N, CA, C and O atoms as a DFTB+ gen file, in Angstrom:
436 C
 N C O
     1  1      18.915      -2.670      -7.975
     2  2      17.878      -1.811      -7.387
     3  2      18.340      -1.251      -6.076
     4  3      18.801      -2.008      -5.222
     5  1      18.238       0.040      -5.878
     6  2      18.588       0.693      -4.676
     7  2      17.588       0.646      -3.677
     8  3      16.431       0.895      -4.014
     9  1      17.860       0.353      -2.449
    10  2      16.780       0.181      -1.458
    11  2      15.976       1.572      -1.153
    12  3      16.572       2.645      -1.067
    13  1      14.835       1.466      -1.030
    14  2      13.809       2.685      -0.863
    15  2      13.337       2.751       0.498
    16  3      13.076       3.821       1.048
    17  1      13.210       1.493       1.114
    18  2      12.399       1.381       2.458
    19  2      13.609       1.385       3.578
    20  3      14.786       1.136       3.317
    21  1      13.129       1.690       4.761
    22  2      14.054       1.526       5.901
    23  2      14.727       0.159       5.931
    24  3      14.190      -0.855       5.484
    25  1      15.969       0.197       6.502
    26  2      16.586      -1.182       6.339
    27  2      15.735      -2.345       7.189
    28  3      15.758      -3.537       6.882
    29  1      15.054      -1.843       8.204
    30  2      14.254      -2.826       9.030
    31  2      13.258      -3.580       8.195
    32  3      12.766      -4.634       8.598
    33  1      12.932      -2.999       6.931
    34  2      11.818      -3.546       6.227
    35  2      12.440      -3.942       4.814
    36  3      11.730      -3.766       3.824
    37  1      13.494      -4.374       4.686
    38  2      14.098      -4.753       3.557
    39  2      13.595      -5.900       2.820
    40  3      13.760      -6.075       1.613
    41  1      12.876      -6.789       3.736
    42  2      12.168      -7.852       3.063
    43  2      10.851      -7.550       2.307
    44  3      10.212      -8.456       1.772
    45  1      10.453      -6.228       2.276
    46  2       9.359      -5.671       1.672
    47  2       9.755      -5.049       0.314
    48  3       8.879      -4.693      -0.474
    49  1      11.157      -4.907       0.019
    50  2      11.684      -4.127      -1.078
    51  2      11.142      -4.720      -2.392
    52  3      10.978      -3.950      -3.338
    53  1      10.859      -5.995      -2.525
    54  2      10.254      -6.615      -3.836
    55  2       8.981      -5.843      -4.173
    56  3       8.637      -5.717      -5.348
    57  1       8.222      -5.284      -3.089
    58  2       6.933      -4.725      -3.285
    59  2       7.065      -3.246      -3.318
    60  3       6.041      -2.577      -3.186
    61  1       8.215      -2.660      -3.481
    62  2       8.450      -1.135      -3.517
    63  2       7.470      -0.542      -4.653
    64  3       7.012       0.588      -4.481
    65  1       7.200      -1.135      -5.587
    66  2       6.377      -0.632      -6.649
    67  2       4.932      -0.279      -6.027
    68  3       4.130       0.343      -6.724
    69  1       4.624      -0.644      -4.818
    70  2       3.394      -0.342      -4.170
    71  2       3.380       0.945      -3.368
    72  3       2.363       1.345      -2.801
    73  1       4.663       1.647      -3.337
    74  2       4.982       2.865      -2.734
    75  2       4.405       3.951      -3.486
    76  3       5.165       4.752      -4.032
    77  1       3.112       4.082      -3.585
    78  2       2.526       5.112      -4.468
    79  2       1.873       6.258      -3.642
    80  3       1.234       6.089      -2.604
    81  1       2.119       7.427      -4.240
    82  2       1.851       8.621      -3.470
    83  2       0.267       9.020      -3.452
    84  3      -0.195       9.536      -2.434
    85  1      -0.451       8.807      -4.442
    86  2      -1.744       9.098      -4.331
    87  2      -2.789       7.856      -4.347
    88  3      -2.480       6.748      -4.783
    89  1      -4.082       8.182      -3.810
    90  2      -5.044       7.119      -3.801
    91  2      -5.332       6.602      -5.229
    92  3      -5.484       5.398      -5.434
    93  1      -5.405       7.503      -6.191
    94  2      -5.668       7.223      -7.591
    95  2      -4.674       6.351      -8.175
    96  3      -5.093       5.527      -8.989
    97  1      -3.384       6.374      -7.905
    98  2      -2.323       5.621      -8.351
    99  2      -2.385       4.239      -7.627
   100  3      -2.163       3.203      -8.253
   101  1      -2.676       4.241      -6.359
   102  2      -2.933       2.870      -5.649
   103  2      -4.184       2.140      -6.267
   104  3      -4.093       0.950      -6.567
   105  1      -5.229       2.770      -6.441
   106  2      -6.409       2.260      -6.887
   107  2      -6.245       1.488      -8.344
   108  3      -6.681       0.381      -8.658
   109  1      -5.453       2.457      -9.156
   110  2      -5.213       2.075     -10.426
   111  2      -4.256       0.672     -10.650
   112  3      -4.388      -0.195     -11.514
   113  1      -3.346       0.760      -9.661
   114  2      -2.441      -0.431      -9.580
   115  2      -3.149      -1.624      -9.083
   116  3      -2.914      -2.729      -9.572
   117  1      -4.036      -1.448      -8.099
   118  2      -4.832      -2.693      -7.662
   119  2      -5.694      -3.195      -8.839
   120  3      -5.681      -4.401      -9.089
   121  1      -6.415      -2.383      -9.551
   122  2      -7.128      -2.907     -10.680
   123  2      -6.268      -3.567     -11.706
   124  3      -6.689      -4.583     -12.259
   125  1      -5.108      -3.076     -12.005
   126  2      -4.209      -3.542     -13.110
   127  2      -3.413      -4.838     -12.530
   128  3      -2.695      -5.506     -13.275
   129  1      -3.569      -5.121     -11.281
   130  2      -2.908      -6.271     -10.724
   131  2      -3.652      -7.540     -10.779
   132  3      -4.878      -7.431     -10.767
   133  1      -3.141      -8.737     -10.836
   134  2      -3.828      -9.998     -10.693
   135  2      -4.044     -10.348      -9.253
   136  3      -3.353      -9.789      -8.401
   137  1      -4.941     -11.223      -8.921
   138  2      -5.138     -11.611      -7.744
   139  2      -3.953     -12.277      -7.009
   140  3      -3.829     -12.185      -5.788
   141  1      -3.061     -12.974      -7.821
   142  2      -1.808     -13.554      -7.390
   143  2      -0.816     -12.549      -6.831
   144  3      -0.108     -12.792      -5.854
   145  1      -0.805     -11.284      -7.580
   146  2       0.122     -10.204      -7.220
   147  2      -0.467      -9.579      -6.057
   148  3       0.274      -9.277      -5.121
   149  1      -1.676      -9.353      -6.001
   150  2      -2.402      -8.745      -4.704
   151  2      -2.117      -9.640      -3.520
   152  3      -1.699      -9.104      -2.494
   153  1      -2.306     -10.992      -3.555
   154  2      -2.026     -11.978      -2.662
   155  2      -0.624     -12.026      -2.208
   156  3      -0.411     -12.132      -1.000
   157  1       0.339     -11.960      -3.029
   158  2       1.802     -11.991      -2.633
   159  2       1.957     -10.699      -1.954
   160  3       2.499     -10.802      -0.854
   161  1       1.634      -9.522      -2.307
   162  2       1.904      -8.345      -1.599
   163  2       1.353      -8.399      -0.119
   164  3       2.014      -8.127       0.883
   165  1      -0.045      -8.819      -0.153
   166  2      -0.676      -8.840       1.204
   167  2      -0.047      -9.897       2.173
   168  3       0.115      -9.685       3.375
   169  1       0.283     -11.027       1.545
   170  2       0.984     -12.011       2.450
   171  2       2.336     -11.596       3.100
   172  3       2.687     -11.966       4.221
   173  1       3.029     -10.818       2.307
   174  2       4.289     -10.286       2.735
   175  2       4.099      -8.956       3.728
   176  3       4.785      -8.767       4.732
   177  1       3.207      -8.211       3.332
   178  2       3.086      -6.983       4.113
   179  2       2.214      -7.058       5.352
   180  3       2.545      -6.459       6.376
   181  1       1.230      -7.702       5.286
   182  2       0.160      -7.697       6.349
   183  2       0.825      -8.217       7.729
   184  3       0.515      -7.647       8.775
   185  1       1.715      -9.271       7.735
   186  2       2.192      -9.738       9.064
   187  2       3.186      -8.647       9.522
   188  3       3.502      -8.690      10.711
   189  1       3.680      -7.758       8.819
   190  2       4.616      -6.638       9.248
   191  2       3.850      -5.316       9.551
   192  3       4.477      -4.314       9.896
   193  1       2.469      -5.313       9.421
   194  2       1.814      -4.060       9.475
   195  2       1.989      -3.498      11.033
   196  3       2.216      -2.301      11.205
   197  1       1.886      -4.316      12.044
   198  2       2.120      -3.787      13.370
   199  2       3.503      -3.189      13.454
   200  3       3.627      -2.056      13.921
   201  1       4.536      -3.860      13.040
   202  2       5.850      -3.251      13.093
   203  2       6.065      -1.978      12.263
   204  3       6.840      -1.089      12.614
   205  1       5.336      -1.945      11.147
   206  2       5.343      -0.759      10.468
   207  2       4.763       0.502      11.196
   208  3       5.275       1.621      11.167
   209  1       3.609       0.146      11.858
   210  2       3.016       1.311      12.626
   211  2       3.829       1.712      13.751
   212  3       3.973       2.890      14.079
   213  1       4.351       0.749      14.330
   214  2       5.234       1.235      15.685
   215  2       6.537       2.002      15.121
   216  3       7.076       2.888      15.784
   217  1       6.973       1.629      13.940
   218  2       8.135       2.306      13.361
   219  2       7.814       3.683      13.090
   220  3       8.514       4.611      13.493
   221  1       6.605       3.849      12.308
   222  2       6.133       5.224      11.938
   223  2       5.746       6.013      13.010
   224  3       6.117       7.185      13.061
   225  1       4.979       5.477      13.961
   226  2       4.573       6.299      15.102
   227  2       5.676       6.926      15.984
   228  3       5.386       7.844      16.752
   229  1       6.956       6.442      15.889
   230  2       8.046       7.055      16.465
   231  2       8.651       8.242      15.718
   232  3       9.573       8.890      16.214
   233  1       8.163       8.503      14.608
   234  2       8.667       9.645      13.725
   235  2       7.601      10.661      13.568
   236  3       6.399      10.402      13.637
   237  1       8.162      11.954      13.331
   238  2       7.332      12.963      13.236
   239  2       6.618      13.052      11.907
   240  3       7.275      13.289      10.893
   241  1       5.215      12.861      11.849
   242  2       4.454      12.718      10.666
   243  2       4.699      13.866       9.490
   244  3       4.754      13.604       8.288
   245  1       4.825      15.085      10.025
   246  2       4.974      16.215       9.150
   247  2       6.469      16.343       8.756
   248  3       6.779      17.333       8.092
   249  1       7.378      15.492       9.077
   250  2       8.770      15.592       8.592
   251  2       9.558      14.220       8.493
   252  3      10.687      13.998       8.930
   253  1       8.640      13.272       7.761
   254  2       9.177      11.923       7.773
   255  2      10.417      11.888       6.672
   256  3      10.321      12.488       5.602
   257  1      11.396      11.250       6.985
   258  2      12.420      10.875       6.033
   259  2      11.944      10.137       4.811
   260  3      10.992       9.364       4.914
   261  1      12.543      10.327       3.677
   262  2      11.903       9.743       2.409
   263  2      11.577       8.196       2.555
   264  3      10.509       7.734       2.152
   265  1      12.558       7.427       3.153
   266  2      12.254       5.981       3.230
   267  2      11.009       5.688       4.169
   268  3      10.273       4.735       3.912
   269  1      10.799       6.433       5.155
   270  2       9.749       6.211       6.138
   271  2       8.370       6.721       5.273
   272  3       7.334       6.057       5.298
   273  1       8.486       7.872       4.577
   274  2       7.251       8.173       3.690
   275  2       6.891       7.108       2.777
   276  3       5.700       6.821       2.654
   277  1       7.866       6.429       2.061
   278  2       7.600       5.436       1.296
   279  2       6.959       4.211       1.935
   280  3       6.044       3.578       1.409
   281  1       7.525       3.923       3.136
   282  2       6.792       2.840       3.910
   283  2       5.445       3.202       4.249
   284  3       4.572       2.334       4.275
   285  1       5.183       4.454       4.523
   286  2       3.868       4.835       4.852
   287  2       2.972       4.649       3.693
   288  3       1.839       4.206       3.881
   289  1       3.428       4.981       2.397
   290  2       2.684       4.864       1.268
   291  2       2.423       3.468       0.954
   292  3       1.316       3.129       0.536
   293  1       3.456       2.557       1.143
   294  2       3.246       1.149       0.974
   295  2       2.202       0.597       1.982
   296  3       1.504      -0.333       1.579
   297  1       2.009       1.061       3.251
   298  2       0.985       0.668       4.174
   299  2      -0.381       1.199       3.567
   300  3      -1.389       0.501       3.681
   301  1      -0.422       2.305       2.988
   302  2      -1.715       2.747       2.365
   303  2      -2.044       1.807       1.112
   304  3      -3.228       1.583       0.857
   305  1      -1.196       1.339       0.449
   306  2      -1.478       0.360      -0.533
   307  2      -2.034      -0.924      -0.024
   308  3      -2.906      -1.559      -0.616
   309  1      -1.412      -1.321       1.255
   310  2      -1.886      -2.541       1.847
   311  2      -3.329      -2.358       2.315
   312  3      -4.082      -3.328       2.239
   313  1      -3.719      -1.338       2.734
   314  2      -5.071      -1.083       3.112
   315  2      -6.093      -1.061       1.791
   316  3      -7.264      -1.435       1.857
   317  1      -5.543      -0.633       0.756
   318  2      -6.157      -0.691      -0.500
   319  2      -6.458      -2.032      -1.086
   320  3      -7.461      -2.241      -1.768
   321  1      -5.509      -2.983      -0.785
   322  2      -5.764      -4.367      -1.331
   323  2      -6.334      -5.279      -0.411
   324  3      -6.624      -6.416      -0.782
   325  1      -6.558      -4.830       0.961
   326  2      -7.102      -5.695       1.910
   327  2      -8.320      -6.292       1.643
   328  3      -8.446      -7.514       1.721
   329  1      -9.286      -5.512       1.317
   330  2     -10.757      -5.878       1.052
   331  2     -10.703      -6.998      -0.184
   332  3     -11.221      -8.103      -0.023
   333  1     -10.070      -6.650      -1.375
   334  2     -10.003      -7.422      -2.433
   335  2      -9.474      -8.770      -2.150
   336  3      -9.924      -9.749      -2.746
   337  1      -8.557      -8.863      -1.283
   338  2      -7.916     -10.160      -0.885
   339  2      -8.585     -10.852       0.214
   340  3      -8.703     -12.076       0.166
   341  1      -9.051     -10.148       1.239
   342  2      -9.760     -10.845       2.312
   343  2     -11.331     -11.169       2.076
   344  3     -11.900     -12.093       2.657
   345  1     -11.919     -10.359       1.218
   346  2     -13.368     -10.441       1.109
   347  2     -13.743     -10.906      -0.413
   348  3     -14.160     -12.028      -0.701
   349  1     -13.533      -9.903      -1.277
   350  2     -13.981     -10.069      -2.669
   351  2     -13.347     -11.055      -3.525
   352  3     -14.010     -11.597      -4.409
   353  1     -12.099     -11.341      -3.341
   354  2     -11.334     -12.390      -4.146
   355  2     -11.139     -11.860      -5.440
   356  3     -10.938     -12.702      -6.315
   357  1     -11.149     -10.545      -5.815
   358  2     -11.048      -9.950      -6.927
   359  2     -10.635      -8.559      -6.751
   360  3     -10.968      -7.982      -5.716
   361  1      -9.897      -7.911      -7.707
   362  2      -9.451      -6.502      -7.606
   363  2     -10.498      -5.494      -7.614
   364  3     -10.360      -4.422      -7.026
   365  1     -11.536      -5.809      -8.263
   366  2     -12.653      -4.792      -8.423
   367  2     -13.838      -5.124      -7.402
   368  3     -14.063      -6.290      -7.077
   369  1     -14.558      -4.096      -6.929
   370  2     -15.575      -4.185      -6.190
   371  2     -16.696      -5.046      -6.836
   372  3     -17.123      -4.652      -7.921
   373  1     -17.173      -6.070      -6.347
   374  2     -18.172      -6.864      -6.862
   375  2     -19.435      -6.102      -7.305
   376  3     -19.909      -5.193      -6.624
   377  1     -19.936      -6.496      -8.428
   378  2     -21.226      -5.940      -8.775
   379  2     -21.284      -4.465      -8.961
   380  3     -22.352      -3.861      -8.856
   381  1     -20.138      -3.860      -9.240
   382  2     -20.116      -2.442      -9.295
   383  2     -20.188      -1.885     -10.638
   384  3     -20.394      -0.676     -10.753
   385  1     -20.027      -2.705     -11.791
   386  2     -20.097      -2.394     -13.144
   387  2     -18.885      -1.394     -13.346
   388  3     -17.769      -1.555     -12.853
   389  1     -19.283      -0.320     -14.161
   390  2     -18.271       0.708     -14.455
   391  2     -18.162       1.738     -13.478
   392  3     -17.473       2.718     -13.759
   393  1     -18.766       1.665     -12.310
   394  2     -18.837       2.686     -11.352
   395  2     -17.476       2.872     -10.790
   396  3     -16.727       1.909     -10.620
   397  1     -17.135       4.114     -10.493
   398  2     -15.806       4.469      -9.815
   399  2     -15.919       5.558      -8.858
   400  3     -16.870       6.339      -8.906
   401  1     -14.975       5.649      -7.976
   402  2     -15.103       6.806      -6.955
   403  2     -13.641       7.365      -7.053
   404  3     -12.673       6.607      -7.099
   405  1     -13.524       8.809      -7.085
   406  2     -12.307       9.454      -7.222
   407  2     -12.147      10.233      -6.011
   408  3     -13.036      10.975      -5.593
   409  1     -11.001      10.070      -5.428
   410  2     -10.660      10.875      -4.197
   411  2     -10.258      12.410      -4.648
   412  3      -9.417      12.631      -5.520
   413  1     -10.923      13.367      -3.988
   414  2     -10.552      14.745      -4.472
   415  2      -9.586      15.420      -3.549
   416  3      -8.952      16.424      -3.877
   417  1      -9.491      14.805      -2.324
   418  2      -8.531      15.392      -1.304
   419  2      -7.692      14.188      -0.755
   420  3      -8.253      13.203      -0.276
   421  1      -6.156      14.314      -0.851
   422  2      -5.574      13.284      -0.260
   423  2      -4.915      13.770       1.084
   424  3      -4.815      14.965       1.365
   425  1      -4.486      12.772       1.871
   426  2      -4.053      13.165       3.230
   427  2      -2.578      13.889       2.941
   428  3      -1.857      13.647       1.973
   429  1      -2.358      14.646       3.798
   430  2      -0.995      15.401       3.639
   431  2       0.060      14.646       4.203
   432  3      -0.062      14.269       5.369
   433  1       1.092      14.361       3.548
   434  2       2.265      13.506       4.090
   435  2       3.612      14.443       3.653
   436  3       4.748      14.059       3.932
């Protein structure tokens, strides 16, 4: 497997499948993942979040290199799994039945 993230974040390469471009993709992956998978990703990425933000803040947002853009997408996925891991202890929003919410506008990256 070729590295996709900046070398400083090589330890997060096993979670490169969380580098997803759209909110819909991130949400679908969250729902399709087990709590063990969510917890593993969270445990690896959350302690690195401050370093990720410092790294990305030093780069121009409108002209990110591909590896940095993927790191940004990975951090978006981390946000997407944080509540299920920290609060709900399940991938879905509790007591929401079949309800869903679709993003109609994505952040520009």
